N, C-alpha and C positions, 0 to 999 in steps of 0.2 A: 593627484593620485597618491595613495599611501603605499610606501614600500617598507617591508619588514626585513631587516638585516639580522640574520641568525649568527650567533657567535658560539653556540655550544649545541651538542647533539640533543640535549634534553628538550630543546625548544621544538623539535620535531614531534615530541610526544604530547605536546599540549593540545587540548581540544580547540582552543581559541587562538587565533593568530596574534592578536594584540589586545590591549586594554579597551580599545573601542568596541570590539566584538563582545568582550565580557560585559561592558556597560549596557549595550543595547539588548543582548540576550537576557541579562539580569532584569532589565526594565520590562521586557516582554513577559518573563516568568512572573513578576510581581503583578502585572496586569491580568494574567491568566488566573492567578490565585485569587484575585479580588473579583473576577467576573461573576461568579455565582451569587455574590452579595449585591451586585449592581443591576444585573439583567433579570428579567422575569424567568420563570421556570421553563416556559416554552423555548426561549432562546438558549437557555442552558442545556436543554434536551438536545437541541440541534448541534450545539458544540460537542456534546458527548458522541453523537454520530460522526462528527468530523474526526474526533480522536480515534474512534474505532476504525473508520475507513482509512485513516492515516497509517495505522498499524498494518492493515492489509496492504496498503500501497507500499509501505517500506519493504514488506516481504516480496511483493511482485516486482518492485524496483530492483531489488537485489538480484532477482532472476533475469528479468528482461533488460533493465537499464544498465546493469553492471556486468552481467555474464553473457548477455545476448541470446538467451534461450526464451523463446516465445511460449507462453502458456495461455491457452484459451479454456482452461478448466479449473481456474483457481477458486471458483465458487465451491468446488468439491472439497478442497482443503478447509475452507471456511465452515462447511457443513460438518466435516469430521470433528473439528474443534467444538462446534456448538452442540452437537448431539452427545459428544463425550462428556462435556461439562454438564449437560442436562441429566444424563443418565447417572453420573457419579453424584451429583447433588441430590438426586432422589434416593440414592443409597446412603446419604448422610455424610459424604466425604467433606472435610474442610476445604474451603475455597483454594487455599494455597496448593494442596495436593491435587485437587480436581483441575485447576488451571494448568499445573505442570503436566498432568496426564493428558490434557487436551492438546498441549503443544507437542508432547511426545508422540501421541497417536497420529496427529497430523504430519509430524516430521517423518515418522516411519512410513506413512502413506506416500509422502513425497519421495522417499527412497525407492519405494516399490514402483512408482510411475517413472522415476528418473532413470533407473537401471535399464528397463527395456527401451527407453527413448534415447539411449546414448548413441545408437547407430544411425539416428536420423537427425536432421536439423532443418531450420527454415520452415517452409510450409508443411512438411511432413511431421515435424515435431508439433506444430500447432494442431494438426489434425489428430495426432495421437493423444494429446492432452484433452482435446475436445471430446474424443471418444471416452476417455477416462471420466470426464465430468458427467456424461450421460450414464455411465455405469454406476457411479456413486448415487446419482439422482434416483435411478431405478432401485438400487439397493436400499436406499433410505425409505422408499415407498413400500418395499416388500417386507422389511424388517419391522413389522408392526409391534412385536413384543419389546423392542428396544426404543424405537423412534415414534411409535404411535401411528405410523403410516400416514395416510392422507388425512386422518383425523387430527393429527398434530399432537404435540406434547406441551404441557404447561409446567413452568418452573415456579418455585416458591420464592420468597424473599431471600436476598443475598445476605449472608452473615460472614464477617471476617473477624476471627478471634473473639467470637461471641458478641460482636457489635453489629447491630442490624443496619444494613445499607438500604434504607427504605425511602430516601429522598433524592431528588434530582441533584442537589448540591453534593451530597456524600458520594453518590455514584460518579459524579463529575470528577471528583478528586481521585477516585480509584482509577478511572480511565486515563486521566492525565498523568498520573504517576507511572502507569504501565507504558504509556506512550513515551515518556521521557526515558525510561529504562531501555525501551526498544531502540530509541534513537541513539542513545549512548552506546549500546551494544553494536549497532550497525556501523556507527562512526569508527569505533575501535576495530571492528572486523575489517573494514575497508582499508585501514592503515596497516594491517598485518600482511604477512606474505600470502595468506589465503585470499584476502581482498584484492591484492595486486595481481594474483593469478586469475581471479575472476575477470578483471579488466583486460588482462592480456588475452584471455580466451575470446572476449567480446570483440576486441580490435582485430585479431587475426589468430585463428586456431592453428594455422600452419606455423606461424612464428612462435606462438606459445609452446607448441609441441617441440619445436626445434631447440627451445631454451630449457627443455627438461620438465615442463609442466605436464602432469598426468591429467589428460583431458577428462577421462572417465571419472576419476576420483573427484575432481573439483566441480564438475557438472552435477554429480550426485550430491555433493555437499551443498551446492547452491539450491538444488531442489528441496533438500531436507530443511535447510534454514528458512527458505521462503515459505514452505508449507507450515513450519512450526510457528512462524509469526502470524500466518493466517489462522492457525489454531488458537493462538492467544486472542486474536480479534474475534474469532468465532465464540469463544467463551464469554467475552464481554457482550457480544451481540445477543447471545442467548439470554443473558440476565437483563439486558436493556429492553428487549421485546417481551420476554417472559412467556413467549409462545413460539414454537417452531413447527414448521410444516415444509414438505418438499418443495412447494411452490416458491419458497424464498431463496432457493439455491439452484437456480436454473442456468441454462446457457447464457441467457441475457445478463445475468448477474456478472458472469465472467467478462463479457464484452464491456459492461459498464466499468469494471475495474481497469481494463486496458485503456478505455477512453480517458479515465481520470489521469492515468500516467502520461498519456500523450499531451493532454491539455496542461497538466502541471509542469511537465518537462522531464523527458527521459534522461537518466544518468545523473540525477541529483536527489539528495535526501529532501531538500526543500520542495522539489517538484512533487513528491508523493503527498506532502502536506498541503501544498497549494492546490493540487488537483482534487483532493478530498474536500477542501473548503469550497472550491468553486462548484463542485458537484452538488453539495448540500445547499449552498446559498442560492444557486440558480434554480434549484427545485422549488425552494420557498418563494422565489421571485415569480416563477411561473404560476404557482398557486394563487398568489396575490393578483397577478396580471389578468387572470381569467375573468375576474369581475369587471375589468375595464375594457375587455375585448368584446367585439360583436359575438353574439351567441353562435354564429356559424363557424367561428374560429375557436373561441374559448371553450366550447363544449365538445370539441373533437377529442377522441380518445388518444390519438397519436400525436398530440401537440408536444408533449415532453420529449419523446424520441426525435421528433423533427427538429426541435430547437437544439438539442445536443448534437444532432447530426450536422447541422449548419455550423455550430461552433467548432466541431472536430475538423470539418473541411477547411474552415477559415484558418485554424491554427496550423494545419498541415501545409497549406499553401503560403501563408503569410508570416507565420511565426513557428517554425518547426521546433524551436527550442522550448516552446511552451511558455507558461506564465513566468517561470523562473528565468528563462532566457530573456523575456521582455524586461523583467526587473533588473537583470544584469546590465542590459543596454541603457536603461534609464539611469542607473547608478553610475555607470562609466561615463555617460554623457556629462553629468554634473561634476564628476571628479576631474575630468581632463578638459572641460570646456575652456577655450573654443577649438581645441585640437581634435575633437571627435570626428571620425570618418565612418561612413556607412559600411565600408568594406572590412571593418575590424572584426565583425562576427560572421563573415561569409563562410558558408559551409564548405568543408574540404572532403574529398573522397577518402574514407577511412579504410578502404579495402586495398589489398595488394593486387598488382596486375595479374598474378598467378591465380587469384581467387575469383576473377570475373567469370561470368557465365559465357560459355562459348556458343 
């Protein structure tokens, strides 16, 4: 097992713990940069969806995994970003300004939903965000002059500084660049006093408040930042599909985002990316497997939700730390073999005795 001995305070500011991490992440980045030139366009297109869903997952992870605030209406923030981007693009705005506006509109929407939700938590917070999702879905349907209503809205080709982004490869690099920027932003945020306040609120609101953390302020910040990241993903989502309709931002979309987090691993940036990759790749596997399954099974409309439901139950029962948790166990096993013990990752109760339900 590798140990890092820190001899100066500047080492705490480094993104990577050691040179080993720098090497492997650098190698991964090189592979991702070469991927569009190696794989066919269809596979590159699926990678773009993974990057988009990873950005959404980062925002939701910041809210659910790090602050402990459950949201069942995150598809609404995705819709706010997507429709803002589509509307401003039709008005001729440059992509840099329309993307920024999409993030701001979604972030302000997050503040509006975060402020009334400060008085509730747990199941009641989830219900309030669910109601907000229904309100946005209905509003998108009614605002036909802006969103096109049920008829939908179509976007033109994306241009950045006069350069047409009209191929899968070029859009891949745009999505990857934004994902990397979002990851770096979230990593730095979590190392700041704000990020540490988020984690303190997640672990124990009573303890956090006793330490002087303003719960209302930091919960609102978490909602705003999470919604802003969803708005950025929504802008990319709009340009990727180039057609938007209210059916794309339903309650089921929000549930799918939560499932991705649970499967990927709550409380880790890696989990958001692992969950998005798992979601997209398993969808493609199901499409391919339908041709090999009997017609009575392969042609059923509810096959995909059933498969993901089984995966979710399996992860909750047997691997609550998600895919990232499983990777940590495998890595630790090889690092300290033969001294690995099963009890090393045993779950501990994270709540205080005073916070238990009576």
